[in-house]
N, C-alpha and C positions, 0 to 999 in steps of 0.2 A: 169109923166105918169098919165093918167086919170084912175080911178078905175071903171071898168064896173059894171053894175048892172045886176044881174041874177034873174030869177023867183023864185028860191029856192036854198037850199043848196045841193041838190042831184047832185052828180058828173056827172051822165049820162045826166040829164036835162041841166046842165051847159055846157057840151060838145056839146050838140045839139044846145044850144043858140049860141055858138061860131061857130061851124062847119056845122050846119044844113042849113045855107044859101046856095043858089045855086051857089054863086061865091067863097066862101071860099076855098073849096077843089080844085076847078079849079086853083085858084091862087097858092095854096100850091103845087099842081101837077106840075104846070109850073115851079116853083122854083126848086123842087126836081128832076124832070125828064127831063126838057127842059133847065135848067140853066138860066132862066130869072131872071134878077136882077134890071132892070130899068123900070121906068114908060113907056117909049117908047116901050120897049120889050113886056110888057104886052099889050099895046095898039095895037101892030102890030100882035098879035096872032089871030088865026082863030075864037076864041070864041066871039070876038066883044063885049067887055064890054064897056059901056059908061064911059067917063072920070070922071064924078062926082061919079059914083058908084065905080069905081076903086079907086079913092082917099079915099072914105069912107071905103071901105073894107081893104085897106092897113093900114089905121089908126086903125081900129078895131083889125086887126091882131097884130099890134104893141102894142096896149093897153093891150092885153091879153098875151103878151110875146111870141108869135109864130114867129114874125119877129122883126128885128131891122132895123132902118133907119140910114144910114151913108152916107158919101160923098165919091166919087171916089178920090183916092189919087192924081191922075194926072188931075182931072177936078172937082173942088169944086162946080160947078154948077149942076152936075148930082148926084141925090140921088141914092144910092144903097139900095135895100131891100134884106136883108139876113135872112135866117132861123136861129133861135136860136136852142139850144139843144132840147128845147121842140118841135119846129117845125120839126126838123130832126127826132125826135122820132115818128112822125106820118107816117114815111116811111112804116112800115109793114101794117098799116091800109090801106094806098093807094094801096099798092101791092095787098092786099087781095081783095080790091074792084075791 
């Protein structure tokens, strides 16, 4: 796992560095409330994220521990993106939004 670099040690600034991007909360929302788990499911959503941006954002979320990437048990070609406990803990924040 690559260690991300943040602007400073302030936890609020760091949270904004991670979640302040316009796609990050959308992807987390899709996972929490819409049950999306695969690249194709994210691509098929109405938000219309470009493939290169989606790849980058999923990698970033994985690097900061909000999601994990694994394989489907019955299809080793398909990557599953699953929320970690840290990702799930964002539920109240998204509900409040």
